[in-house]
N, C-alpha and C positions, 0 to 999 in steps of 0.2 A: 099802430104808426109802422110803416115798412122801413127797415134799416137801410141805411145808405149802402151803395156799392162797396163804399171803402171799409165801413164797418162789418159788413158781409164777408169780405175778404179776410180781414182780420179775425173774424170768429171761426172761419173756415181753417185758418192755418193753425190757430189755437187749438181748434178741434183736433186736427191731424197730429198734433203733437202729444197732447194730453188727454184726449177724448173729451174736450170740453166744447159746449156749443154756444150759440148765441141766447138760447132760452134760458141758460144759467145765470145770465147776468142782464137783468131786467132794469135796474135804476140808472139815472145818468152816471152816478159815480162808479157802478160797476162797467158801465160801457167804457168810461174813461180809463178805468183800469186794464181792461182788455186792449184799448188802444196803446196805452203805454208800454205794455209788455210786448205787443206786436212791433211797435217802432223800436223797441230795442233789439228784439230778434232780427229784424231786417239789417240792423247796424251790424250785429253779431254775425250773420249770415256773409254780408261784403267783407268784413274783416276777416273771417275765417279763410275766404278765398286768396286773402293777400298773405296771410300768415303761412300757409302750406305752399307757397310759392319758393322755389329756390332758383339761384342763378345757374347752377348746374343743370344741363338739360335733360339728363336722365332722371336726376332726383325730382325735379320738378314736374314730370309724368307720373311717376309713382306715387309720390305725397298726395296729389290731387286726385289720385284714381278712385280711392273708396269715398273721398268727400263728394265728388262729383256724382256718384252713383247713387246718392241721397240720404236716407236717415231722418228721423223725425226730430232730432236736436231736442230731446227730452231733456237733457242735463243743463243746457244753457236756459231752457225755459223755466226750469226749476230754480236756478240762480235768479234770474230776472223777477220771479214771482215772490221768492222769500225776501228779495230785496224790498219789495212793497211793505213789509213789516218795519223798515225803516225809512230812510230819506229817499228811497226809491233808486230807479237807475241812473248810474254815474259813470264816470270812464274807468274807476276800478272795478265797479260790478262788471262791466262789458270785458274788461280784460281777463277777468277771473272766470267768465263764462266760456270764453274763448279757450282759455288754457285747459279747462276741463273738458271741452269737447275734443280738443286734440289730443289729449291724452286717451280718452276714450277711443278716438280713432287709431291711435298707435297700438293700442290693445287687440284691435281687430286684427291687424296685420299678424301680431305675434299668435294670436288664439289660432287664426286659420291655418297657420303653418304645424302648430302642435296638434291640431285636431284633424289634419289633413283635410280640411274642408275644400269643398270644390266650387262652391257658389258662396257669395256674400252679397246683400243686398240686390239681388237678382242678376248679378254679373259674375264672371269668373273671378274666383279669389285671386288675390295679388301672386301668391306663389304658383298658381295655376298658369298665370301669364308669364312670369319673370323667374320663377323658381325661389326656392327657400331663402336663399342666400340675401338676394334683393330684397324680399318681402321683410326678413328680419331686419336689414339694415335700413329700410324705409320706416319701420314701426322705431327704431332707434332715433332716427332724423326726427320724427315727429315728437317723441319724448323730450329731445333734447329743446325742440322750439318751445313746447309747453312749459318746460322749466325756465327758461328764459323769459317768458311771460310772467311766471308765477314769481320769478326772482324781482321782477320789477315793482312788485306789489310789498317787498319788504320781508324781513325774516319770519314773521308769524306766518305768512302765506306759504313761503318755502318749506317751513316746518311740517304744517300739516298736509302741504301736497306730498312731500317726502314720506311720511307716516302713510298715506293712503297708497302709495306706491309699493311702499312695503307690504302692506296687506295684499295688494294687487299680485304681487310676486309670490307671497306666501300661499295665497288661494290657489294660483296655478299649480305650485309645486306640491301642495297637499293633494289636489286633483290628480296629479300626475302619479304620485306615489301610492295613492289610495289609502283607505283606512288601515291604521296599524293594529296588530293583534290585540284584541280584546277591546278595540273601539267600534261603537255601534256605526254601521255603514250609513244610515239614515241621518244619525246626528252629524257625522262627519260631512256628508254631502251639504247638510244644510249650513254648516259652517263656512266650507267652500264658497257657496253662493255669497252668504253674507261678506265674505272676503273679496270674493271676484267681482260681483255686480253690486252689493248693497253698499260697500265703502265708497265707491266713486259717486253713486247716487247722493250718498249721504252728505260727501263733500259739496257737490253741486249745489244743495240747499244751504250748507253751512256757509260757503263763501258768499252767498247773498245776503245772509245776515251780519256777517261781519263787515262787509265793505259798504253796507248801507247804514252802518251804525245803529243797527236795530238793539234793542235791549238784550243784554247777556243772558237773561232767562229763557230766550226763545232758541239758544244755540242746542241745548239739548233735545228738545222736543223735535225740532226739525232734522238734526242727525238720526235720531231714532227712526223718524217717519221714513227718512231717505234709505236707511239700511234694511228695514222691513219690507218696504214697498220694492227693493231691489230683489230680496228674496222671491216675493210674491211674482215678480215680473219673470224671472228666469224660470219659476215652476210652471207658468203659464206657456213659456217657450218650450220646455219639454213635452207639453201636451200638443202644442203647434207641430213640433216635430214628427209627430205621428199622424199629421193630417195629410190627406190625399190632394189637397188643393194646391198644386205646385205652383199655379199662376199667383198665387197669394203669397206663399212663403218663399218662393224663389229657389226651392231645392227638393230633392225627392223626398217622399215620407221615410222617416226612420235614418236619415242622415246621420244624426248623433249615435244612433245604435251601431251603424255600420263602422263609426269610428271608434268604438269602444268608450263612449262617453256614457258613465253610469247615470243616466236620468233617473228621477224618481219613480216613474211607473215600473222600470226594469228593477230597482232596489225593492219595490214593494212587492214584485213578482217573485224575486228572490226569498223574500220573508215568508210568502204564502206557499212557496215551493216545497218547504220544509214539512207541511202537513196536509197540502192539497195536491191530489193527483193530477188535476186539470192543469193547476199552475206550474206544476214540475214539468208536465209534458209541453206545454208552451214554451216554458223557459229553456228545455233541451233544443227545441227548434231554433230559437232565437239565438242562442250562444253557439249553435253548431253552424246555422246557416247565414246568419247576419251580423253578429257582432264581430268587428273587425275585418269585414269583407271590404272590397273595393268595388266602385262603380262598374268595372269590367267584370267582375265575379259575383254578381249577385245570384244567389240560389233561386231557382223558379218559384219557391214557396215563399218569397221575400214578401211581396205585397200582401199576401194571405195572413202570414204570422203578424205583420204591422197592423194590419185591420183587426184581427183579433184582439191584439194588444190594446189599440185605439178604443175599443169597446168593452174591455175587461174592467173589473170593479176597480183594479190598481189605478186606473187612469182617473175614474171618477174619485177616488182616495186623492189623488194628486190635485184634482181641482179644488177639494175640500180643505187641503192643506194650504193651497194658494190663497183661498178665501180667508182662512185663519190669520195669515201673515198680511193680508190686505186691511182685516179688521184690527190687528195690532198696531198697524201703522196708522189708522184713523185714531185710535185711543191715544196715540203718543202725541196728538195734535191737541189734546184738551188744554193745555196750559195757553195757546194761542188765543188771541182776541177774536171774536166773531166778527166776519167781515168776508170780503172777496177772496183773500188769500186762503183761508182756512176753507171756504167753500170750494175754491179751485182744487186745493190739495185734496180734499175728501172726495170730490168727483174723480180726480185722478186715480185714486186709490180702488174705487170701483171700476173704473174704465179697465184698469189692468186686467181684471179677472174676467172682464167680458169679451175679452180678445179672442179667447177659444171659442165663443159660440158663432 
């Protein structure tokens, strides 16, 4: 039986968010599951557009800038998904989903300032357009709006959102300062990813459980899944940063390297450089000619060195590490009941690591 146009559209949208396709959901119950999530996502999308509007003319333009630029809405979809473990989508779930996405949106403005990123979601980053001060203040405005939404859900919601915000800030601080003497650089980096990326994805799943009144025992599995899949997600981004497909990534290959961001392939290369001459030679060229350079001062060997790193064993090792975190995320789901939620989350974990292909 051929799916209806509306169902095909819903499946396509869900696929773009979590890598899920209509073939994954064959039964009538599962098709209704997809329809419910898509209906909720449409409401979230409409309400997001209203929530980031400000009466101030300048603020209204800057706060909507990155929202209008796109994004897959992974976090609100996860909230809507995990809500299906309880009573399903309700007003509180929708509010929480918006608050999490706006928190994520705010963090992008701040991250791009700190990383001196020139592109985000295929458009010039906010600080490239308006400068650092406006970008930072825009992020602050969005954090304030997210906090107002969360506060409307009560003290418990405000407490867990504040705890997650604390982790986001600590992750950024630790990334900025780097590993301390005696601290393993790779373990330090993975903890930064868990704090900066994993914590907010974990919160997205958690609020779906809480505000749908799902059983309390589902809370820990969903949190563990979110944090672990967040690490896997960022490790795949480390690989994608080396991609030459600018039209897909929206930025030049090696952007994070030029900004001095210590991605896992580079950390692995530094580790190998202690005993392998070819790794030491490549590392020397990367750190001399690429790391910390600007768009206007790229060394002529830039593309060559990035291509070498892309095809080096350290990038394969990064992919393997991402797959391990994805597998650990799936293991965390074991206590959840079999059904479309568990199936969707499992497929999402696999889709995360397929993005580099």
